[in-house]
N, C-alpha and C positions, 0 to 999 in steps of 0.2 A: 767597739764607740767606732768605726769604720762602716758597719751596718746602723747606725742609727742618722749618718749622714746621708746613707744613699739617696736622698731629694735631692741634695745637694750636688752628685755628678753617678748619674744613672750609667754613664755611656763607659768606664773605666773604669778599676780597682786597683792598687798595689800598695807594698807595703813592707818596712824596710826596717830590720834592727842589727841594733848593733855595738854588743856590750851594756850598756844602762840606756844608750837610745833605743826607743821605737821612735818610728815614724807613719804613718799613714794617710792615705790620698782619696780622693773621692772624682773622677773626673767628669766633668761639663763639659763636650769637646765643642770650640768655639774657630781658635785656629790652629792649624792642619789638626784634623785628624784622621791622619795618620798613625798607626803604633809608634810613632816619633815622638810624640808628645804624650806620651805613658810618662806616670809620678808614678813614686818620688821618681826623679830625673839626677845619673849622675856627670859628674864633670870627664874631660875627657882620660884623665890621671885617674878617677873615681877618690880624690881624694875630699869633695864637697857633691856633698847630698841633696836635695834644695827639697819642698810641697809646695806648692802656692797658687791660692786664691785669689782669682783676680783675672785685673787686662792689664799689660803695661802699650796706652796706649801712639808712646813714640819707639816701638819697639824696633819698628823698620829703618828707623834713623838711628837711633843709639846702634844696629844691627852692622850697619854698614862701618859707621864709627871705629868698631871693634876689629872690622873685617882689616880695615886698613890697621891696624894696629897689632893684626899676623891672628887673630879669634877665627877659629872655624866651626862649620856650623851642619847638625845634620840633620833638622828638623827646620821646620816655616813658623813656629810659633815661639811667643812672647817668653815661653819659660823658660827656652835655652837663654836667651836675649840676657835677659836678668842671672841664669847663674853665671854665665861669664861676664855680664856686671860685677859682680859682685868679686870674682876672678883678681876682675883686673883694678877695680877700684874702692877695694874692701866697701867699709862704712859710707865713703861719699856718693856710693852708686847712689842712694836713695836718693840725691840731692836733685839728679838727673830722670829721675824717672818720672813721667807724666798718668797716670793711671788711678789705678784701688787695688789694692792691695792688703793681702797675714798672706806672711808667707816665711817658712823657716828654714834654715840653711847649716845641715851639720857638718861646723870646720871641722875637718879628720886631720888637718892639718895642724891644728892648734886646739884640738880635743876641743871646742866649745859650737856651741847652740844662739845662732845669731838666728830673731827675727824682730819684725817691724811690720809697721799697721800704716795705713797711708794717712794722708795726712788731713780728712778729713772724719776719716774713720767705716768708711761707705763697706770695708768687708773689716767682719771680727773676731776677734782673738779672744779669747776667756782665757780663767788662768783658775786652778783651786793647788793649793800647795798644804803637804801633807807634811810627818815629822822625813817620811819615805819617797817622795815620790811631788816631782812636778809634773802638773797636768792640763794640758795647751789643746785647745779645743776649736771651731769653726760655730758652734752652736752650744749654749747648755748642756743639752741634753746628751753629746759625746761623755761627758766628762756624771755622768748619773753613769753612763751605762758604763762607764771604768771597772764598778766591784768600791775604788776607794775613796768613794765620797761619804761623808760620816757626818752632814747638814739635814739641816731641815733650812723651813720657811726665816728666813731674813725681815723679823717684826718690827725692828727701823723700817727701811724702807715701806713693806707695807703698811704700815700707820700714816708715813706721810705722803703718802698716795692717797691714802684713806680721808685723812686732813687737812695739808696742805692745800688754800684757795684756788690753785692753781695746779694742776695736774703735772706738768712737767716741773713743778718744782724738785719732784721726786729724781730728780735728776740732776747729779752734778759732776763735777769734778774729779770726786772722788771715788766712781765708777763703779760703784755697788752694783748689786743685783739682788731680787727678788730672794737669793740662793743664799743663805746665810755663805762667807765663806769665802764663795767664787766672787772673785771679781771683772771687770770688761778690763781690759789694756787699752790705754791712753791712744787715740789717733795721735798720729804724729811724731809717735815715740819708738822705740828701738832698745833689743835685749841680750844681752849678754849670757849663756846660763855656762857655768864651764865645769867642769866633771867632780869641783868637789860642791854644787851645788849652789855654788856661787854667784848668786845676780846679779847685774850691774844691768840699770836703763837710766836713760836718758831723753830726749826730748830734741828732733833735729830738726823741727819748725813748727815754728808761732806764728799765728797771724802782726803779734806784736812786734815784729822781726820788718812788716812788709816795709822797704825804702818806699820814700813818698816822692817821688818823682813828677814835674809838670809835664801834663802833657797837655798837648796843642790841641786838641778835636778830640775828647772826651768820648764821643757818643761815636765815632766810626773808629777808632782803636778799640774798643770797644766792639763793639760790630767785628771786628777783621779778625780778632781773638775769638769771637764766639762763634764764627762762620768756621772756624778753626778746627774747634774742639768742638764742634757735630762732624767734620768732614776727618776725623780719627776714630770717632766711637762708630764712623762706619765702619771699621775695616769688621772685615767680620766672615768667614765662611758657609755659614747657616744665615738663617731668615732673620733682617733684621727689622721692628714693628713698632710704634709710640704708642702713649697712652695719649689721648687729646679730650681736653674740656677746652668749654671755650674762652679760656682764658688767656692771656697775655705771656707764660711762660710757653706752654707746652705748644702751644700759636707760633712759635719764634721757632720753636725746635721744626716741629713741622712745616712751615715756608722753606729753614734754609736747605733740612733735607730736601725736597722739592728743586730747589734750587742747586745744589751739590747733585744730582743726582742726572739729570735736566742738560747739564758741564758736561758728565762727564766723556773721557772719549769713548768709551762701550754702553750706550743707555741702556737704564735699564728698561726690560719689558715688563715684568708683570711690577702690577700696582703697585704700594706702599700701604699696608694693612693700618690701620688707626682704629683705636678700642677708646668707646666712650659708655662712661656708664650716664644711664640720664633717670630723672625722675622725674614726677610732672609738676611735685610740690617747686624743683629748682630748676628752671626751664630757661638750659640754654642754645637750644638747638639752633637757634639767628646765626649765632655771632659760629657754631661748630659747622652751620651749612656754608656758612659766609668763604672756613679755610678751606673746605671739602671743594669748594669752585674755583678757586684760586691755587691750588695745589691737586687736586687730583688723586688722593688719597682712596683710596674705598674702608667706607664708613664703617664695619660693627656696633654696635650700640648691646649694652647691657642692660638690664630691666632688671630684677631679680627680683623677686618677690617681694617683701619683706620677711615671712614665714620662712624662707627659706636664709637672706644671711641670717636670720636668728637659729635655725638648724646650722650654720655653717661656725658660728662661734664658738666650739667647740674645738674645731678642726685644726682653729685659724692657733686657738692659745697654744694646742699643741703646736704648733710647729713656730711660732713666735715663743714657746720656752716661758713669756712671762705676757702680763696683764697688758691692756694696748686701750688705746684714749677716746677712743669713741667707732663709732659702726663702720666710720671713713677704712676702718684696717679692712672689714668686711667685708667691705665694699673693691679692695684694692686689691683682696686677695682672689672675689671674682671673673676682677678685669683680668691677672697674670691667666686663673683656670682656663677663661676661652680665648686666650690668645696662645697659650698652650695646645689648646683643640686647633689651633689652624696652623699650627705643627713651625711656631715664630720662635727661637729658642735666647733670641737679646733684644732687647726694649731699651729705647731713650723716652725718658720723661721728665717734666720738667721742672723737682727739685732744688729744691734750694737758694735761687733770689730773693725770695722772701727774706730768709735771713741773713745775705749780706747787701741786700741791697736795701731792705726794712721792708718789716707789713704795714695796713694802711696807716696802725697806728703807731708807727715810728714818728708820725710829725711830731704827735705831743710830747715827743725825748728833742726834737730839730724845737723845737716852741720853747721849750724849758731850758734848752743852752743858749738862746738866739737873750731869753732873756736875760739870762744869769751871767750871758756877757756886758750887758746891758744896752745892748741894741732893741729898744722895746719899741720904737716907729718898725722896725725892720721886724720881728719879731707879728705884732699885730698887722699888719699888713701880711702876714702868714697866711696869720688864721680867717683873716677874712674875707681872702678868696681860696682856703679851706671851707669855710662854710658858704660859701657862697657856688661853690658847685655841689657839696655833698646838703647843705638845707641844714638846720640848727642855730644855733645864738652863739655868734662868734663872740660877743659881749661875754656871757658864760664861761665860753672854754676857757676867756680869756681870763677871768676872775680867780680862775681857778686855778692857770698853773701859778697866779700871783701866790693863790695861798698855797698851794706847793713849796712856793719859794719857800712861804712864813715856813712852812713845817718840816724842812730840811732845815733852816738856822737854827730850827726849836733841838734839833737832833744832834746839831756841831756841839750843841752848850751839854756842860755834867749833868750826868743823869739821861740827856732826853732819850739816847739811844734806846735805853732800860726801859725808859713806859713807854716805848713805844712796841718793843720787842713781848713785856710783859702785858698789855693789851691784848696784843695777837695769841700770844701766852692762853690769857682767860675764855679767848672767842675759840680757841679750840678745845679748852675746856669744860664749854658748857655745848660743845656738838651732842645734839639732842638724838643721832641714831646711835651711839659709840655707849662702851661702856667706858669706865677709870682704866681695865683691863687694856684695852689699846690702846690710849692715852700716852697710856708709863710709861710707853713703848719709843715716847714720841723725842728723840734727841735735839739737843737743837745743835741749829746747824748757821752759816752763814746767808742770810737773805738779803738777795740781789735787790739793790736799791730802788726806786721808778721814779726817783730824780737823778740817777747818773747820767753819764754824759752819752750821745746817741749814739757814738763808733763803740761806744761801750757796750752797749744793750744789745747791738749787733756784731762784736764780739764775744760777746756771751751768747748770744745766740746760735753761734756759729760751734764756739769749741766747749759748753756744756748745757744747752735747751735752749728750744726745742730741736736741732737741726741731730744730733745724734739718736734720738729719737725717731725723727722719721726714718734716718739711715738705717734704722737694727727692722723698722718696720720696714721699706720697702727691699732687701733685704732678705727677711725671713720668706714672706709673699710672694715673691717671684724665685723664688732656690724651689721653693714648696713645691711650686710644677717645671723645676729643671727650667727655670728661666733665666737669663743671666739681665740684669735690669744697671744699665750705664745715664750716667744724667751729664749732657757736655756742660753745665751748667756752672759745676764744680770743677772745673777744669780751675790746677791753681793754676794759671796768670791772668785769669779771668776776674779772677778770685781777687788776687795782688791786687791789680790792677783797679777794682772795687773801692776798695781800703787804702788806695793812695789820694783816692778822692776828696774832694771837698765833698763837705753836707746839700750842697745847694744840688749835687747833682744824684742825690738818694730823692731826698724829698722837696721839691718846690711847688709851693701854694698848693692846690687840690692834689698834686701827683705824688704817688711814691712809687719806685724805681725810676725812679726820672730820666738817667742814664739810660736806660735798657727802654725806652719806649720813645726815646731821642732818637737811639739805634736803630729803631722800627722801621721810622714815618719810610712809607714808601713801600716799606719790607714787608709787611703784614697787612692784613685786613683792617683800614680804619677803624671800625666799627668797636675791634676787639682793645686798636692801642689806644684808643682812645676810654677805653670802658673805666667810668670811679669804685664797680664792685669786686666782690671777688668772693666765687664761690671754690672752685678745685673739683672735687667728687664730693657734694654735702647728703648726707642724709639728716629726713624727717626728723629727727630722733623722739620731739616732744608726743607730736601725733600717735607715733607709732608704738612708741609707752602708754598710750592713753587707750590704744585699741590694741591692737595685735600681737604688741608686745604684752598687759595688761594680764593674761591667761599662765602666764608660763613666771611672774614674776611673783603673781602675788600666791602662787603655787609651794615657789622655790622660803617665799618666807614661814609657811607651815611644817617646813620639814625639820625631822629628828636635827640634823646635819649642821642644820646655819645656827638652833639653839643651841645647839654642843660647843659652838665656835666659840661662847661667850669673850663674844669683844661686841655685841649688840643688841640693840633694841627694840624685838622684832616689830611690838605691837604701834609702838612711835613709826615708823617707817612704813609700816600695814597704814596706819591712819594719813600718811601722806602720801603713800600712793592713790589711793581713794580721794583723796583732793587736787595729785596731778589731773585724775581722769577726767574731774570733775570741772577742770581747770584753773585752778584756784590757786594756785602753782605752778611752775615748774621744773621740776627736781632730776629732771631726765638723765643729768649725765650725773649724778648722785644715784643714780638707779642702774644705770648700765656698768660704773663701776661694780658696783655690790654686786651684781649679775652675774660679770665674768669673773671677778675675785672669787666667787663662791666656784663658779666653772674650774677655773685654775685650781684653786686647790686641792679638787676633788680629782680630778683625772689628768692635773703633772707629772710628767715624766718624773721614775721612785730612785732612786739609788739602787741598782742594779746587783740584787739578791744570790740570786744564781752567779754573775759572774762575781761574786765573794768568794765563791760557797766552793764555784770550780778555781780560782784564783790561791786557798786553802786548801786546796786536797792535792796540787801539783804541788 
């Protein structure tokens, strides 16, 4: 199990067995590179043993507080601080931590195993239970390597992945994975497992508990917390770099890092390395060059050939353990590979603010909320201001909002919700690419209403989908190359502030993420701050499936394995592939999902038969 995770920690390894408890750890040395940071780590009395994946960014502040309470330290890292925090405060230590973590502590005093995952789930933790074992690991492949796993493909998850309108709808709070009976432990939660196998689980943090205090200057308060979040995430004993697109989020980080480095007592001499993907179809070079001039970062550009990305997909899926949403996953994998090749072991990236401050289409939820509240004049002004900047018809959009309100009213009458659910079910049954065998696996689940309150949409985005998926993507892609990814925007203080602000600080007129834009005035290049469009690291999948990817896709549809899967209609798919190449339709997303699922299904890590045989022999 430990060997299967070597990529997560190539610098050191260790294990611990006591009675029915066994812990193993792979170390990626980021803080205190000396042997003093070895794990599993023991408390001075030996009654507590910890394995910890992640970073506690405020460890220096916590260490100072613990020293004032009489604690003494042997290392300079955060693992020992976390261990002493538990010794001092017990479960309540979680409320004091600012960082990302998944950890287990064997508390030999109470004969329990205590574990927790950070507030947003930046660090992973998976669980599989048998009649005689509890298996917990950072990746699914560790559980498969145990020799205990007896499951296979979770066809309920697979059917939702294929048949839902939105990729992210297969992600939900149930924590299901593509492997039956392997679940992901919830973010913001903790557990205890005693020697009798009794499992107790609870949430220690939830966005719903955020106190809505008034803030006199939201933009300045936001920036103060943001810069401090960046400062804490620069704590490292190894080289730090950034991922840079031409967007608002990564540019804000790059500029904050430059200010902090220039203002530090020991001014850094080596330039900050910034890694950027650029495609000719989505040119962001003007915005990126503005940031390079202002910050002085050394730009390293990644321009992989489409066929190179295609060939990397199989390797990406092995590290991910599960299917991904698009070729963007392969692009960030290649960026991490490039960073590792340049000696960088910590990357700052701009993930997070879209989910808690709102994507551009969050404006539609805001408008509906205004209409629901009877503020029609305000709603119209917001719609008109948006379309004045973005183009399109304000009148048409406003009419759609009113129509959506009528549909919501219909759903509230007896039978209305059932009718809507029946119509969606009929649409899935009519999916021409798949056989009834796949559709039969699709279980009903609670669907997120498109008319839900705006803040509820953001709550869902952070705790259900899509943020949990994006965090999984970032963690596996970075750790595949033994790199730690840090996200300053997902500082719990910053997210709490954002959820305490009124909606107009999230969307206003043509602008999404309004408070962030206001906070960055005169701090980042103005063309970036005032951008209306968003790209991120886009991939021209439509063109690729009509050209570079057409041949491999056509070959796949002719394979015996695909036919024997029993869930596809190959002739229908082949016809749509031809129509896609001719430009009559765009089914690039569906084609990508099919191809990657087949690659994953054939090459996914298998339960370790050898390990099972060895266990039986011993």
